[in-house]
NUDRENPA-828488 format. One record per atom (N, C-alpha, C): residue number from 1; residue in one letter; atom name; z, y, x. Coordinates in Angstrom, 2 decimals, always signed. Layout:
<baros>
baro num->NUM, residu->A, atome->CA, z->Z, y->Y, x->X;
...
</baros>
This chain:
<baros>
baro num->1, residu->M, atome->N, z->-0.01, y->-1.17, x->+0.85;
baro num->1, residu->M, atome->CA, z->+0.01, y->+0.03, x->-0.01;
baro num->1, residu->M, atome->C, z->-0.05, y->+1.24, x->+0.90;
baro num->2, residu->V, atome->N, z->+0.81, y->+1.26, x->+1.93;
baro num->2, residu->V, atome->CA, z->+0.91, y->+2.43, x->+2.77;
baro num->2, residu->V, atome->C, z->-0.40, y->+2.64, x->+3.49;
baro num->3, residu->R, atome->N, z->-1.04, y->+1.57, x->+3.95;
baro num->3, residu->R, atome->CA, z->-2.27, y->+1.63, x->+4.69;
baro num->3, residu->R, atome->C, z->-3.40, y->+2.06, x->+3.86;
baro num->4, residu->T, atome->N, z->-3.48, y->+1.55, x->+2.61;
baro num->4, residu->T, atome->CA, z->-4.64, y->+1.84, x->+1.75;
baro num->4, residu->T, atome->C, z->-4.54, y->+3.16, x->+1.04;
baro num->5, residu->T, atome->N, z->-3.29, y->+3.67, x->+0.77;
baro num->5, residu->T, atome->CA, z->-3.15, y->+4.85, x->+0.07;
baro num->5, residu->T, atome->C, z->-2.73, y->+6.04, x->+0.89;
baro num->6, residu->G, atome->N, z->-2.22, y->+5.80, x->+2.02;
baro num->6, residu->G, atome->CA, z->-1.69, y->+6.87, x->+2.87;
baro num->6, residu->G, atome->C, z->-0.35, y->+7.47, x->+2.42;
baro num->7, residu->L, atome->N, z->+0.30, y->+6.75, x->+1.42;
baro num->7, residu->L, atome->CA, z->+1.65, y->+7.20, x->+1.00;
baro num->7, residu->L, atome->C, z->+2.66, y->+6.88, x->+2.01;
baro num->8, residu->P, atome->N, z->+3.71, y->+7.71, x->+2.09;
baro num->8, residu->P, atome->CA, z->+4.85, y->+7.42, x->+3.07;
baro num->8, residu->P, atome->C, z->+5.49, y->+6.05, x->+2.61;
baro num->9, residu->P, atome->N, z->+6.02, y->+5.32, x->+3.55;
baro num->9, residu->P, atome->CA, z->+6.56, y->+4.00, x->+3.16;
baro num->9, residu->P, atome->C, z->+7.65, y->+4.11, x->+2.04;
baro num->10, residu->A, atome->N, z->+8.55, y->+5.04, x->+2.05;
baro num->10, residu->A, atome->CA, z->+9.53, y->+5.17, x->+0.98;
baro num->10, residu->A, atome->C, z->+8.89, y->+5.35, x->-0.42;
baro num->11, residu->L, atome->N, z->+7.91, y->+6.20, x->-0.49;
baro num->11, residu->L, atome->CA, z->+7.20, y->+6.44, x->-1.76;
baro num->11, residu->L, atome->C, z->+6.43, y->+5.21, x->-2.21;
baro num->12, residu->A, atome->N, z->+5.82, y->+4.54, x->-1.25;
baro num->12, residu->A, atome->CA, z->+5.08, y->+3.28, x->-1.62;
baro num->12, residu->A, atome->C, z->+5.94, y->+2.23, x->-2.18;
baro num->13, residu->R, atome->N, z->+7.18, y->+2.15, x->-1.61;
baro num->13, residu->R, atome->CA, z->+8.14, y->+1.17, x->-2.10;
baro num->13, residu->R, atome->C, z->+8.59, y->+1.53, x->-3.56;
baro num->14, residu->R, atome->N, z->+8.76, y->+2.81, x->-3.76;
baro num->14, residu->R, atome->CA, z->+9.15, y->+3.28, x->-5.07;
baro num->14, residu->R, atome->C, z->+8.03, y->+3.01, x->-6.13;
baro num->15, residu->V, atome->N, z->+6.80, y->+3.28, x->-5.80;
baro num->15, residu->V, atome->CA, z->+5.68, y->+3.02, x->-6.63;
baro num->15, residu->V, atome->C, z->+5.62, y->+1.55, x->-7.00;
baro num->16, residu->V, atome->N, z->+5.71, y->+0.66, x->-6.04;
baro num->16, residu->V, atome->CA, z->+5.67, y->-0.73, x->-6.23;
baro num->16, residu->V, atome->C, z->+6.78, y->-1.17, x->-7.09;
baro num->17, residu->S, atome->N, z->+7.98, y->-0.69, x->-6.82;
baro num->17, residu->S, atome->CA, z->+9.16, y->-0.98, x->-7.68;
baro num->17, residu->S, atome->C, z->+8.92, y->-0.60, x->-9.14;
baro num->18, residu->D, atome->N, z->+8.46, y->+0.61, x->-9.36;
baro num->18, residu->D, atome->CA, z->+8.21, y->+1.09, x->-10.76;
baro num->18, residu->D, atome->C, z->+7.20, y->+0.24, x->-11.52;
baro num->19, residu->V, atome->N, z->+6.13, y->-0.12, x->-10.78;
baro num->19, residu->V, atome->CA, z->+5.11, y->-0.99, x->-11.39;
baro num->19, residu->V, atome->C, z->+5.60, y->-2.36, x->-11.70;
baro num->20, residu->M, atome->N, z->+6.38, y->-2.94, x->-10.82;
baro num->20, residu->M, atome->CA, z->+7.01, y->-4.22, x->-11.05;
baro num->20, residu->M, atome->C, z->+7.95, y->-4.15, x->-12.20;
baro num->21, residu->G, atome->N, z->+8.77, y->-3.10, x->-12.27;
baro num->21, residu->G, atome->CA, z->+9.68, y->-2.93, x->-13.36;
baro num->21, residu->G, atome->C, z->+8.95, y->-2.84, x->-14.68;
baro num->22, residu->Y, atome->N, z->+7.82, y->-2.25, x->-14.77;
baro num->22, residu->Y, atome->CA, z->+7.11, y->-2.20, x->-15.99;
baro num->22, residu->Y, atome->C, z->+6.62, y->-3.55, x->-16.47;
baro num->23, residu->F, atome->N, z->+6.22, y->-4.33, x->-15.51;
baro num->23, residu->F, atome->CA, z->+5.56, y->-5.68, x->-15.88;
baro num->23, residu->F, atome->C, z->+6.70, y->-6.72, x->-16.23;
baro num->24, residu->V, atome->N, z->+7.96, y->-6.48, x->-15.76;
baro num->24, residu->V, atome->CA, z->+8.97, y->-7.48, x->-16.15;
baro num->24, residu->V, atome->C, z->+9.74, y->-7.08, x->-17.34;
baro num->25, residu->E, atome->N, z->+9.44, y->-5.87, x->-17.89;
baro num->25, residu->E, atome->CA, z->+10.16, y->-5.45, x->-19.12;
baro num->25, residu->E, atome->C, z->+9.80, y->-6.32, x->-20.31;
baro num->26, residu->T, atome->N, z->+10.88, y->-6.81, x->-20.98;
baro num->26, residu->T, atome->CA, z->+10.62, y->-7.60, x->-22.20;
baro num->26, residu->T, atome->C, z->+10.16, y->-6.74, x->-23.37;
baro num->27, residu->A, atome->N, z->+9.61, y->-7.38, x->-24.39;
baro num->27, residu->A, atome->CA, z->+9.20, y->-6.57, x->-25.59;
baro num->27, residu->A, atome->C, z->+10.37, y->-5.86, x->-26.16;
baro num->28, residu->E, atome->N, z->+11.55, y->-6.54, x->-26.16;
baro num->28, residu->E, atome->CA, z->+12.72, y->-5.83, x->-26.82;
baro num->28, residu->E, atome->C, z->+13.14, y->-4.63, x->-25.95;
baro num->29, residu->E, atome->N, z->+13.13, y->-4.76, x->-24.62;
baro num->29, residu->E, atome->CA, z->+13.44, y->-3.65, x->-23.75;
baro num->29, residu->E, atome->C, z->+12.49, y->-2.49, x->-23.83;
baro num->30, residu->Y, atome->N, z->+11.21, y->-2.83, x->-24.02;
baro num->30, residu->Y, atome->CA, z->+10.13, y->-1.87, x->-24.21;
baro num->30, residu->Y, atome->C, z->+10.38, y->-1.09, x->-25.52;
baro num->31, residu->V, atome->N, z->+10.63, y->-1.86, x->-26.56;
baro num->31, residu->V, atome->CA, z->+10.85, y->-1.21, x->-27.94;
baro num->31, residu->V, atome->C, z->+12.02, y->-0.22, x->-27.85;
baro num->32, residu->L, atome->N, z->+13.12, y->-0.69, x->-27.28;
baro num->32, residu->L, atome->CA, z->+14.28, y->+0.14, x->-27.16;
baro num->32, residu->L, atome->C, z->+14.02, y->+1.43, x->-26.33;
baro num->33, residu->R, atome->N, z->+13.37, y->+1.26, x->-25.22;
baro num->33, residu->R, atome->CA, z->+13.04, y->+2.39, x->-24.31;
baro num->33, residu->R, atome->C, z->+12.11, y->+3.41, x->-25.01;
baro num->34, residu->R, atome->N, z->+10.99, y->+2.82, x->-25.59;
baro num->34, residu->R, atome->CA, z->+10.03, y->+3.73, x->-26.17;
baro num->34, residu->R, atome->C, z->+10.57, y->+4.40, x->-27.47;
baro num->35, residu->H, atome->N, z->+11.36, y->+3.70, x->-28.22;
baro num->35, residu->H, atome->CA, z->+11.91, y->+4.31, x->-29.44;
baro num->35, residu->H, atome->C, z->+12.80, y->+5.54, x->-29.02;
baro num->36, residu->A, atome->N, z->+13.58, y->+5.35, x->-28.00;
baro num->36, residu->A, atome->CA, z->+14.41, y->+6.43, x->-27.54;
baro num->36, residu->A, atome->C, z->+13.54, y->+7.61, x->-27.00;
baro num->37, residu->E, atome->N, z->+12.49, y->+7.28, x->-26.31;
baro num->37, residu->E, atome->CA, z->+11.65, y->+8.38, x->-25.80;
baro num->37, residu->E, atome->C, z->+10.93, y->+9.13, x->-26.97;
baro num->38, residu->L, atome->N, z->+10.40, y->+8.33, x->-27.89;
baro num->38, residu->L, atome->CA, z->+9.70, y->+8.98, x->-29.01;
baro num->38, residu->L, atome->C, z->+10.69, y->+9.75, x->-29.92;
baro num->39, residu->R, atome->N, z->+11.89, y->+9.28, x->-30.13;
baro num->39, residu->R, atome->CA, z->+12.86, y->+10.07, x->-30.89;
baro num->39, residu->R, atome->C, z->+13.25, y->+11.45, x->-30.14;
baro num->40, residu->R, atome->N, z->+13.28, y->+11.36, x->-28.82;
baro num->40, residu->R, atome->CA, z->+13.57, y->+12.53, x->-28.10;
baro num->40, residu->R, atome->C, z->+12.39, y->+13.47, x->-28.20;
baro num->41, residu->D, atome->N, z->+11.20, y->+13.02, x->-28.38;
baro num->41, residu->D, atome->CA, z->+10.06, y->+13.85, x->-28.56;
baro num->41, residu->D, atome->C, z->+9.93, y->+14.40, x->-29.99;
baro num->42, residu->G, atome->N, z->+10.85, y->+13.98, x->-30.81;
baro num->42, residu->G, atome->CA, z->+10.93, y->+14.56, x->-32.21;
baro num->42, residu->G, atome->C, z->+10.16, y->+13.80, x->-33.21;
baro num->43, residu->L, atome->N, z->+9.60, y->+12.62, x->-32.92;
baro num->43, residu->L, atome->CA, z->+8.91, y->+11.82, x->-33.97;
baro num->43, residu->L, atome->C, z->+9.84, y->+11.16, x->-34.87;
baro num->44, residu->A, atome->N, z->+9.35, y->+10.99, x->-36.12;
baro num->44, residu->A, atome->CA, z->+10.13, y->+10.34, x->-37.15;
baro num->44, residu->A, atome->C, z->+9.86, y->+8.80, x->-37.01;
baro num->45, residu->N, atome->N, z->+10.90, y->+8.03, x->-37.49;
baro num->45, residu->N, atome->CA, z->+10.79, y->+6.58, x->-37.38;
baro num->45, residu->N, atome->C, z->+9.56, y->+6.03, x->-38.00;
baro num->46, residu->A, atome->N, z->+9.11, y->+6.61, x->-39.16;
baro num->46, residu->A, atome->CA, z->+7.93, y->+6.07, x->-39.84;
baro num->46, residu->A, atome->C, z->+6.66, y->+6.13, x->-38.89;
baro num->47, residu->K, atome->N, z->+6.55, y->+7.10, x->-38.05;
baro num->47, residu->K, atome->CA, z->+5.45, y->+7.22, x->-37.12;
baro num->47, residu->K, atome->C, z->+5.75, y->+6.31, x->-35.97;
baro num->48, residu->I, atome->N, z->+6.99, y->+6.26, x->-35.49;
baro num->48, residu->I, atome->CA, z->+7.31, y->+5.47, x->-34.32;
baro num->48, residu->I, atome->C, z->+6.95, y->+4.00, x->-34.48;
baro num->49, residu->W, atome->N, z->+7.34, y->+3.47, x->-35.63;
baro num->49, residu->W, atome->CA, z->+7.06, y->+2.06, x->-35.89;
baro num->49, residu->W, atome->C, z->+5.56, y->+1.65, x->-35.75;
baro num->50, residu->S, atome->N, z->+4.73, y->+2.46, x->-36.33;
baro num->50, residu->S, atome->CA, z->+3.29, y->+2.22, x->-36.16;
baro num->50, residu->S, atome->C, z->+2.81, y->+2.41, x->-34.70;
baro num->51, residu->L, atome->N, z->+3.35, y->+3.40, x->-34.02;
baro num->51, residu->L, atome->CA, z->+3.04, y->+3.51, x->-32.66;
baro num->51, residu->L, atome->C, z->+3.42, y->+2.37, x->-31.79;
baro num->52, residu->L, atome->N, z->+4.62, y->+1.96, x->-31.97;
baro num->52, residu->L, atome->CA, z->+5.14, y->+0.79, x->-31.21;
baro num->52, residu->L, atome->C, z->+4.34, y->-0.49, x->-31.43;
baro num->53, residu->R, atome->N, z->+4.02, y->-0.66, x->-32.69;
baro num->53, residu->R, atome->CA, z->+3.14, y->-1.92, x->-32.99;
baro num->53, residu->R, atome->C, z->+1.83, y->-1.77, x->-32.20;
baro num->54, residu->A, atome->N, z->+1.20, y->-0.63, x->-32.25;
baro num->54, residu->A, atome->CA, z->-0.11, y->-0.47, x->-31.55;
baro num->54, residu->A, atome->C, z->+0.10, y->-0.61, x->-30.04;
baro num->55, residu->E, atome->N, z->+1.13, y->-0.04, x->-29.53;
baro num->55, residu->E, atome->CA, z->+1.30, y->-0.09, x->-28.03;
baro num->55, residu->E, atome->C, z->+1.66, y->-1.53, x->-27.60;
baro num->56, residu->L, atome->N, z->+2.45, y->-2.25, x->-28.37;
baro num->56, residu->L, atome->CA, z->+2.69, y->-3.62, x->-28.01;
baro num->56, residu->L, atome->C, z->+1.48, y->-4.50, x->-27.93;
baro num->57, residu->D, atome->N, z->+0.51, y->-4.19, x->-28.78;
baro num->57, residu->D, atome->CA, z->-0.78, y->-4.99, x->-28.86;
baro num->57, residu->D, atome->C, z->-1.57, y->-4.82, x->-27.58;
baro num->58, residu->V, atome->N, z->-1.42, y->-3.74, x->-26.84;
baro num->58, residu->V, atome->CA, z->-2.31, y->-3.48, x->-25.74;
baro num->58, residu->V, atome->C, z->-1.55, y->-3.55, x->-24.37;
baro num->59, residu->R, atome->N, z->-0.38, y->-4.02, x->-24.34;
baro num->59, residu->R, atome->CA, z->+0.36, y->-4.24, x->-23.14;
baro num->59, residu->R, atome->C, z->-0.33, y->-5.32, x->-22.32;
baro num->60, residu->P, atome->N, z->-0.18, y->-5.35, x->-21.03;
baro num->60, residu->P, atome->CA, z->-0.80, y->-6.42, x->-20.21;
baro num->60, residu->P, atome->C, z->-0.39, y->-7.90, x->-20.72;
baro num->61, residu->V, atome->N, z->+0.84, y->-8.04, x->-21.11;
baro num->61, residu->V, atome->CA, z->+1.27, y->-9.30, x->-21.71;
baro num->61, residu->V, atome->C, z->+1.68, y->-8.93, x->-23.12;
baro num->62, residu->A, atome->N, z->+0.84, y->-9.11, x->-24.03;
baro num->62, residu->A, atome->CA, z->+1.03, y->-8.67, x->-25.44;
baro num->62, residu->A, atome->C, z->+2.22, y->-9.41, x->-26.03;
baro num->63, residu->A, atome->N, z->+3.04, y->-8.69, x->-26.75;
baro num->63, residu->A, atome->CA, z->+4.13, y->-9.33, x->-27.50;
baro num->63, residu->A, atome->C, z->+3.55, y->-9.96, x->-28.70;
baro num->64, residu->P, atome->N, z->+4.33, y->-10.97, x->-29.33;
baro num->64, residu->P, atome->CA, z->+3.86, y->-11.46, x->-30.63;
baro num->64, residu->P, atome->C, z->+3.91, y->-10.33, x->-31.64;
baro num->65, residu->P, atome->N, z->+3.06, y->-10.43, x->-32.67;
baro num->65, residu->P, atome->CA, z->+3.06, y->-9.36, x->-33.61;
baro num->65, residu->P, atome->C, z->+4.46, y->-9.18, x->-34.29;
baro num->66, residu->L, atome->N, z->+4.96, y->-7.95, x->-34.23;
baro num->66, residu->L, atome->CA, z->+6.28, y->-7.63, x->-34.83;
baro num->66, residu->L, atome->C, z->+6.12, y->-6.74, x->-36.02;
baro num->67, residu->S, atome->N, z->+6.82, y->-7.03, x->-37.06;
baro num->67, residu->S, atome->CA, z->+6.77, y->-6.22, x->-38.27;
baro num->67, residu->S, atome->C, z->+7.68, y->-5.06, x->-38.13;
baro num->68, residu->E, atome->N, z->+7.52, y->-4.04, x->-38.98;
baro num->68, residu->E, atome->CA, z->+8.44, y->-2.87, x->-38.91;
baro num->68, residu->E, atome->C, z->+9.91, y->-3.35, x->-39.08;
baro num->69, residu->R, atome->N, z->+10.18, y->-4.27, x->-39.87;
baro num->69, residu->R, atome->CA, z->+11.49, y->-4.84, x->-40.04;
baro num->69, residu->R, atome->C, z->+12.00, y->-5.36, x->-38.73;
baro num->70, residu->Q, atome->N, z->+11.22, y->-6.11, x->-38.03;
baro num->70, residu->Q, atome->CA, z->+11.64, y->-6.70, x->-36.74;
baro num->70, residu->Q, atome->C, z->+11.96, y->-5.62, x->-35.66;
baro num->71, residu->L, atome->N, z->+11.05, y->-4.60, x->-35.72;
baro num->71, residu->L, atome->CA, z->+11.26, y->-3.49, x->-34.75;
baro num->71, residu->L, atome->C, z->+12.59, y->-2.77, x->-35.07;
baro num->72, residu->R, atome->N, z->+12.82, y->-2.54, x->-36.39;
baro num->72, residu->R, atome->CA, z->+14.10, y->-1.87, x->-36.73;
baro num->72, residu->R, atome->C, z->+15.29, y->-2.70, x->-36.30;
baro num->73, residu->R, atome->N, z->+15.23, y->-4.03, x->-36.38;
baro num->73, residu->R, atome->CA, z->+16.27, y->-4.89, x->-36.07;
baro num->73, residu->R, atome->C, z->+16.57, y->-4.83, x->-34.60;
baro num->74, residu->I, atome->N, z->+15.45, y->-4.75, x->-33.76;
baro num->74, residu->I, atome->CA, z->+15.57, y->-4.61, x->-32.38;
baro num->74, residu->I, atome->C, z->+16.34, y->-3.34, x->-32.02;
baro num->75, residu->V, atome->N, z->+15.99, y->-2.25, x->-32.68;
baro num->75, residu->V, atome->CA, z->+16.59, y->-0.99, x->-32.33;
baro num->75, residu->V, atome->C, z->+18.01, y->-0.83, x->-32.90;
baro num->76, residu->Y, atome->N, z->+18.19, y->-1.18, x->-34.13;
baro num->76, residu->Y, atome->CA, z->+19.52, y->-0.92, x->-34.84;
baro num->76, residu->Y, atome->C, z->+20.28, y->-2.16, x->-34.96;
baro num->77, residu->G, atome->N, z->+19.85, y->-3.30, x->-34.57;
baro num->77, residu->G, atome->CA, z->+20.66, y->-4.54, x->-34.67;
baro num->77, residu->G, atome->C, z->+20.66, y->-5.22, x->-35.98;
</baros>
């Protein structure tokens, strides 16, 4: 990474760590994280549930289809 991008070694390690963290995140972790981000951005839950379903469908390792009810249960228990 350092040789091909010219990034300093510390920054290259951080980039690799961030990318690896993204790919090991479970669907549940993703839903919790994104729900919190979208709420901070001021979106209403009605919009968030549809966004989350669409985003989960295009992740590198797609999650099984989750209903709005399943998404709510992940977030609120």
